[in-house]
N, C-alpha and C positions, 0 to 999 in steps of 0.2 A: 574084037578087042576084048580082053578080059580085065577083071579087077584083081587086086591082091589083097588078101586078108592078112594083116599084121597082128599077131597076138602076143601081148606081153604077159608072160606067165608069172614072172617074179621080177621085181625091181626095188631094191633098197640098199642102204648103206648101214653099217654097224658103227655106232658112236656111243661110247660109254655103255657098252652092252645092251644098247636099244637099237631097234630098227628105226631109221629116219629116212626122210625123202632123199633122192638122188636124181641125177640127170644122166641120160644116155643119148648119144648120137648114133642114130640107126641108119644103115645104108641097105637099101633093097635092090637086088640085082635080078634081072631076067636074062638068063644066059650069062654072058660076060658084060652086059651093059647095065650101068648104074641107071635105075629108073626112078629112084625116090631117096631123098635124105630127109630124115625126121628128127626132131629134138623131142624126146619123151622125158617128162619129169613126174616125180611123185614117189609113192610107196604103195606096193601091192604084192600080195601073195596069192591073189585070185586072178585068173586070167581076164584080161581086158583086150578087146579087139577093136581094130580100126580098119576101114576099107580105104584102099588107095586106088584111085583111077589113074593108073600109070600108062595106059596106052600100050600095053604089051600084046604081042601076037600070042594067040591061044596055043597051049602046048609047050611053051618054053619053060625050062626049069627055072624056078625061082628060089632064091636064097637070101638070107639076112645076116648081116654083120653088124657089130656095135662096139662102141667104146664107152666104158662106164666106170666111174669111181664107186665100186660097190659090187653088189651081186645082181645079175640079170640073166634072164632066160627068155628067149623069144623064138617064134616060129612064123613062117609065111607060107601061104598056100594060094594057088590060083583058084578064083571062083568065077563062074560063068554068069551068075545072076547076082546082082549086088542087092543085098538085103536092106541097105539104107535108103535107096531110092526105087527099089523094085524094077529096075530097068533091065530088060532082056538084052543081052549082048548078041550081035549078029554072029552067026557061025562062019 
């Protein structure tokens, strides 16, 4: 099993010409299967990552979709070693 690294690169809403907090509903897929749904809130223009232990099979294509009132940019990637718990995943 692999973990998935979700990186929020940008997340904000424009209100009165200022950047303010917003919320996004994030859906992470491995292949065609939905493996995680997350609510992400806040304001960032610097990348912030979170590791999801979604129980996916290694080598599956992962992708992310989101709904957001505002501006958002996110990526996902499969990782074999989880940096948060230093757990080696079996191959």
